[in-house]
Each structure stands twice: as structure tokens, then as C-alpha cells.
KOLTIMI-657527 format. One line per field, with one value per residue (C-alpha): x, y negated, z negated; residue in one letter. Coordinates in steps of 0.05 Angstrom, whole numbers, m for minus. Each point is the difference from the previous one (the first is absolute). Example, Ala and Ser with C-alpha at 12.3 -4.5 7.8 and 13.67 -1.06 7.14 Angstrom:
2
c1 <- 246	27
c2 <- 90	m69
c3 <- m156	13
residuo <- a	s
END
This chain:
421
c1 <- m892	37	33	53	m51	m48	57	19	m71	m3	68	m25	m62	42	43	m61	m12	66	m11	m65	35	45	m10	36	67	2	68	m27	m28	66	39	m44	m1	76	5	m48	42	64	m32	m24	67	37	m47	12	75	1	m43	47	61	m35	m14	72	31	m50	m16	47	65	m18	m12	66	37	m30	10	57	20	52	m26	m56	50	43	m60	m14	72	m1	m65	m42	m63	7	4	m55	m50	1	m40	m61	m9	19	m55	m50	14	m2	m67	m35	18	m46	m56	4	27	m28	46	m9	34	74	8	m23	55	53	m19	m7	67	32	m29	26	69	0	m21	56	51	m22	5	70	28	m35	30	68	m6	m21	61	45	m29	12	72	13	m30	42	63	m12	1	59	m14	21	72	1	m37	m30	m68	10	11	m63	m42	24	m16	m72	m7	26	m50	m57	20	3	m69	m27	26	m27	m70	m1	16	m51	m53	15	0	m55	37	14	64	16	m2	48	44	5	21	59	36	14	42	29	71	m8	m27	59	47	m40	m4	68	28	m66	0	74	m10	m60	39	60	m47	m25	71	22	m60	2	74	2	58	m13	m47	m9	56	53	68	20	62	m2	69	m23	m49	40	m57	17	m55	m67	m62	m56	m52	m4	m52	m27	44	50	43	18	65	23	76	43	11	m76	m8	m57	16	m55	11	m47	m26	24	72	m3	m3	43	60	54	m25	30	m53	27	m61	40	50	m56	m34	65	37	52	29	66	65	50	59	75	58	66	60	69	36	66	m27	m16	51	12	m9	59	m10	m3	m54	m39	m1	m29	m59	m11	m27	m60	m59	m34	59	36	m27	14	73	9	m27	43	64	m14	m13	65	40	m28	17	72	7	m28	46	62	3	35	m45	60	7	m30	2	m38	m43	m73	m26	m63	m8	m28	m50	m26	m5	m36	m49	m13	m11	m51	m39	m2	m18	m58	m24	m8	m30	m72	m23	23	m47	40	m48	19	66	58	72	62	35	59	m14	52	55	4	37	m37	24	m32	m76	m26	m76	m52	m60	m57	m72	m24	m62	m25	m24	m22	44	26	13	32	49	18	14	42	39	12	28	49	19	21	37	40	17	23	48	60	m7	12	57	m40	m13	m58	20	m10	35	30	20	29	44	23	17	41	36	16	25	48	27
c2 <- 250	59	m24	36	21	26	39	31	22	34	32	27	28	37	28	24	49	32	m7	m28	m22	m50	m71	m66	m7	71	36	44	m60	m39	60	11	m75	m3	61	m32	m64	40	40	m63	m34	61	3	m72	10	59	m39	m59	44	33	m69	m20	58	9	m72	m50	39	11	m75	m15	48	m33	m70	m39	m36	26	m29	52	56	m29	m2	73	20	m33	35	m63	32	64	m41	m48	57	15	m63	36	52	m52	m47	57	17	m73	m11	66	0	m59	34	69	m17	m50	m55	18	68	13	39	m61	m44	54	14	m74	m17	60	m21	m72	26	44	m59	m43	57	10	m75	0	57	m25	m69	32	36	m65	m35	55	m10	m75	13	49	m49	m57	43	6	m75	m46	m33	63	m11	m65	18	63	2	67	m33	m44	60	37	m60	m2	75	m10	m56	41	59	m44	m29	71	22	m64	7	75	m9	m57	45	59	m41	m45	m65	m61	3	m70	23	57	m47	m49	58	15	m62	36	52	m47	12	75	m8	m44	55	53	m40	m34	30	m14	m73	m9	36	m43	m64	27	19	m71	m27	52	m14	m76	m4	59	31	73	41	73	21	m46	31	m18	16	0	20	0	58	32	m16	m9	11	m22	m23	49	m25	m67	10	m35	34	40	m7	64	m1	55	2	18	70	8	m2	m43	m53	m34	m68	m45	m54	m56	23	m29	m70	13	36	m16	34	m3	m1	18	m28	m61	45	40	m63	m33	11	48	41	m23	37	m22	47	m10	43	m6	m15	23	m67	33	8	m74	m34	m51	23	3	m9	75	13	m61	22	67	m28	m54	56	10	m31	m30	m44	m12	m71	m12	21	m41	m63	13	8	m66	m33	26	m19	m71	m2	22	m50	m57	16	19	70	56	61	43	m37	52	m46	m59	26	19	67	42	51	69	m10	m66	29	61	m46	m38	67	23	m65	7	74	m14	m59	49	57	15	19	m64	m59	m57	m53	14	m9	38	m5	40	m29	14	9	m13	54	49	63	39	m46	m55	7	m15	m7	8	m44	5	23	64	m12	70	m1	73	32	59	m41	m55	49	28	m69	m18	65	m8	m70	23	62	m47	m47	58	27	m68	m15	35	m39	m63	34	m3	52	9	7	68	11	70	m9	m68	29	55	m53	m40	63	21	m71	2	67
c3 <- m359	m31	m65	m41	m53	53	33	m67	m12	68	m13	m67	33	51	m55	m39	56	m23	m74	m29	m64	34	m24	15	m35	m24	6	56	37	m6	24	61	15	m4	45	50	0	10	58	35	m10	27	60	17	m9	47	50	m4	12	59	29	m14	36	56	19	m32	12	73	8	m34	46	62	m26	35	m64	m50	m65	m7	11	m55	m47	15	m12	m68	m18	m4	29	m40	m64	19	14	m75	m10	27	m56	m52	25	2	m72	m21	36	m19	m73	m20	39	m31	m69	m49	m24	m73	7	m14	64	40	m29	11	73	19	m31	34	67	m10	m19	62	44	m28	10	72	12	m30	42	63	m10	m11	67	33	m30	25	70	m4	m21	57	50	m27	5	75	10	10	m67	m36	25	m38	m65	m30	m34	m35	m67	7	20	m61	m44	28	m13	m71	m13	27	m43	m62	17	10	m68	m32	29	m14	m73	m3	30	m46	m65	26	m13	43	41	m23	m72	15	39	m58	m44	45	m24	m65	37	53	m27	8	70	18	m22	38	64	m6	65	36	m20	16	66	18	m13	39	56	6	2	51	45	m7	14	49	m38	17	42	21	46	m30	m13	m71	m41	m76	m26	m73	13	57	49	73	51	29	m38	17	m51	m36	m53	m61	m52	41	63	37	39	47	m7	60	m29	4	m76	m28	m53	m40	m30	m41	46	m46	9	71	m31	m62	28	51	64	69	55	69	36	22	36	32	26	23	65	m28	m57	m28	11	m52	m7	m4	24	m39	43	m22	m7	19	70	10	46	55	72	47	75	14	m52	21	73	m23	m38	53	45	m47	35	m61	m20	66	4	m74	6	64	m35	m62	42	35	m67	m29	61	m4	m74	12	56	m41	m59	42	m29	37	6	m18	m66	m47	m60	29	55	m7	22	m2	m55	10	m57	29	70	m28	m36	65	36	m52	6	76	m7	m47	43	58	m41	23	m70	m34	m7	30	m26	m72	m38	31	m25	m16	m60	m46	m74	m54	2	m58	m20	55	56	42	5	70	m8	55	m12	50	8	35	42	m13	m73	m5	m53	41	63	m41	m32	68	29	m61	3	75	m11	m53	39	56	m48	m30	69	25	m57	30	65	m40	m39	m65	m53	m47	m72	m32	m65	10	72	m16	m54	48	52	m50	m23	71	14	m60	21
residuo <- m	l	t	a	a	r	f	r	e	q	f	v	s	v	l	k	d	i	d	a	d	i	v	l	n	s	p	l	y	n	t	l	a	l	a	f	i	a	i	v	a	l	t	f	h	l	g	g	r	l	f	l	h	s	v	l	m	r	w	i	n	r	s	p	t	d	w	d	n	a	l	r	e	h	g	f	f	n	r	l	i	h	l	v	p	a	l	v	v	f	l	l	t	p	i	l	l	t	d	d	s	l	l	y	a	v	v	v	k	a	a	l	l	y	l	m	l	v	a	l	v	s	t	s	a	l	l	n	t	v	e	d	w	y	n	t	t	e	f	a	k	q	a	t	i	t	g	f	i	q	v	i	k	l	i	l	a	i	l	f	i	l	f	s	v	s	l	i	v	d	r	s	p	l	l	l	l	s	g	l	t	a	i	a	a	v	l	l	l	i	f	r	d	t	i	l	g	f	v	a	g	i	q	i	t	a	n	r	l	f	k	n	g	d	w	i	q	v	d	k	f	n	v	d	g	e	i	i	e	l	g	l	t	n	v	k	v	r	n	w	d	n	t	i	s	t	l	p	t	y	t	l	t	n	e	a	i	k	n	w	r	g	m	q	e	s	g	g	r	r	i	k	r	a	i	y	i	d	m	h	s	v	k	l	y	d	n	e	s	l	k	k	v	a	k	i	r	f	i	a	a	y	i	d	s	k	i	k	e	l	q	q	y	h	q	d	n	s	i	d	e	n	d	l	l	n	r	r	a	l	t	n	i	g	t	f	r	a	y	l	e	a	y	l	a	k	h	p	k	i	n	h	d	m	t	l	m	v	r	q	l	p	p	n	e	l	g	l	p	l	e	i	y	c	f	c	s	d	k	a	w	v	n	y	e	k	v	q	a	d	i	f	d	h	i	m	a	m	l	p	l	f	e	l	r	a	y	q	r	d	s	h	l	e	a	l	t	a	r	k	e
END
């Protein structure tokens, strides 16, 4: 059996053909041995890359699965192939170099550090692949794992640093870890945002408060847009003007934030807008005006039922319909409100299974607010605005048919001035 000592003897004998003065552990021997190790490691590395690109990549391209393509896109195989030269160096060094030489300790430690670094970056690529795969599933719509992936990466990086320092100073990792308690306060300050973000991430995921794609509004920071990345320490939001805002993750649990997800998942987007009616235009209908609006299809049945109701009331209370002081009559504002309710009830873009009403708000110095409260079934922003605009275009155009005027300060003053003249 060929032992390490026997192999070194044969290697020295080969080198003596180059220089007869070469002896084991001499500077020239160590240099040539190190060069031989490097050449062998490089040869294996090139062979591994050739195998990767000529065999493995072809197999991946023909594979019907997607996970191997994701691994390739994140560079998992390119990173993993670096294990080959690191292993070659780690295995050849004890064979060609004696363990009592300084060069042996340096090369072995360098190989171990390289092995750990390759393992770290390969695991990072694997975690990125897992995150991408998870984001394609239905579970990603309920909870994001970006923060947890980043926490795992952070823990692995800390372990890498801990073991690297332990290897370099030749001390136990547990001994170094116990020494960290002395600087725990400093570490808490350094990783404050990370710790707060991790705790907030657990709360967000457990309670399903936010996820990628949610539309959030944070008035304090002038943020209004869609979450594009929910990370461990930061949240990226693409505002509607296409600017990118970045918030600390813990602000999602510490600040007052409006999440529009409920609207997006519901059956409609709310329309809540009032038009101010000039109170000087509100009046009782006479027979002529009533006959005119009775021709409007949406409220023909409403007016007919109201006329019968009023006639019955007058008959029951012995009131002459020509008695202007005691009789009841329809108002143009009430009839217009009934028309708007009927109009919205027939509108194809309004969700009729949700709240729908036309109500009066308390009058103020601007007139009588007549508020439209309903839900548009098309929740897309542009389409929603078009539907809302079309509805109020129609409302404004129909006002004169009901002998009503919308309040507008300048025109109102002009109308009053003309009336006085």
C-alpha cells in the first residue's frame, strides 16, 4: 500500500532528476510541491467545468423539470464545482507536505476556508432557488418567505465567520462564542434593524398582514403603491408614479398603514363622492314638471306609486290638492335621488350585491351634499376612474331635467346678482 511517506519519497526522487540537491521540506521542495498541488487542482477544476458544460448542462436542458433550470440560473452548479479543486488541495497537502511545516498548516487552513466559502455560496444559491420556487406557488400569495431566507443566510454567514476565525486562530468555536457575550450590547446596536425586522417578519407572516403585491398607503412617509419586495430589514414599494420607496420592515407593524388588499379581494371598489346642490333650486313639483320627469324610464314606476300614495293621503285627510299650504307634493331633489338610485341599480359596472345608496349629507355653506355611495365591480384603477367619471358626467347632465343646479361659488354669485337686477 502506498503511504503518504512513501509517496513523498518517490516525489523527492523524481525532483532529484531536476536538481540533485533537493531534500524534503527544503524551500525548493515546498515550492515545487505547492506548484504540483496547484496544477493538479487546476486540472481537476477545468475537468469539472468541462463535465459541467458538456454533460450536465445538456442533461439539464433536456430535463422536463424546472428546478434544475432554476439551480443553473442561480449559479448553483458553477459554485459547487469549486469544491473539486478545494478537495484536491485538502487531500494532496498531507501527502506532499509534512505536518510539522508551516506551509502545511497554511495550505490546509486555506483549503478548509475555501471549502467553507464554497459551501456558503452554494447554499445561498440553493436558498435563492427555493425562494423562487416558493414564489410560484399559491402559498406565496398568503405569506412570503423572503425574510426567513435572509435570516438563514445571515445565520450561515455568521457561522462561516465564526468557524473561519476559529480555524485561523486555532481556537474552539465555543470558546469564541462565549467571548461574544462581552460585546452583546454592541452587536444588538449593530443588528438592531435586523432583529426588529426579523420579529416583524414573524408577526407579518403569522398574521398574514402583508405580502408581495399588496397595495399599501403610508401617509407619514408619502408611500402609496405596491409591495415588490418584503425583506428581512427593508420593504420596497413601487409607488404609482413608478418611484421606489424603501421602508424598514418593522414600520409595517409600528405605523398606521392602510392595506388595500381587502378591496382587491372583495367584489368591488368603493365610489363615495358627493355633488353639492344649490339649495335655492330645491322646490316642490307642480303637475307640469311632474309629467315631464314621469317620462323618464327609470323612475316612471316610482312616480306613479308616489302619486297614488299622495292621492290616498289627501283623500284620507280630506285635503284639497290645490291647497298649497296643506297638501303634500314630490320635491325635485327627492325625485332626483330616487332617479339616481334606480340609475345605479341598472348600471352594468356597479356591484349590486354590495351597499348602494344615494344620501343627503348635512347642508353647509357650499349647499346640500348629495352623496353617491356604491361599489364599482371593475377594481382596476384606470377603469374604476372611468366608470366613476361617467357616472358623475351623467349626474351633472341630468340636473337641469330635474330643475336643479349644482353649487359653484362664482356662478352662484353671478346668478344671485342677476336675480337682484
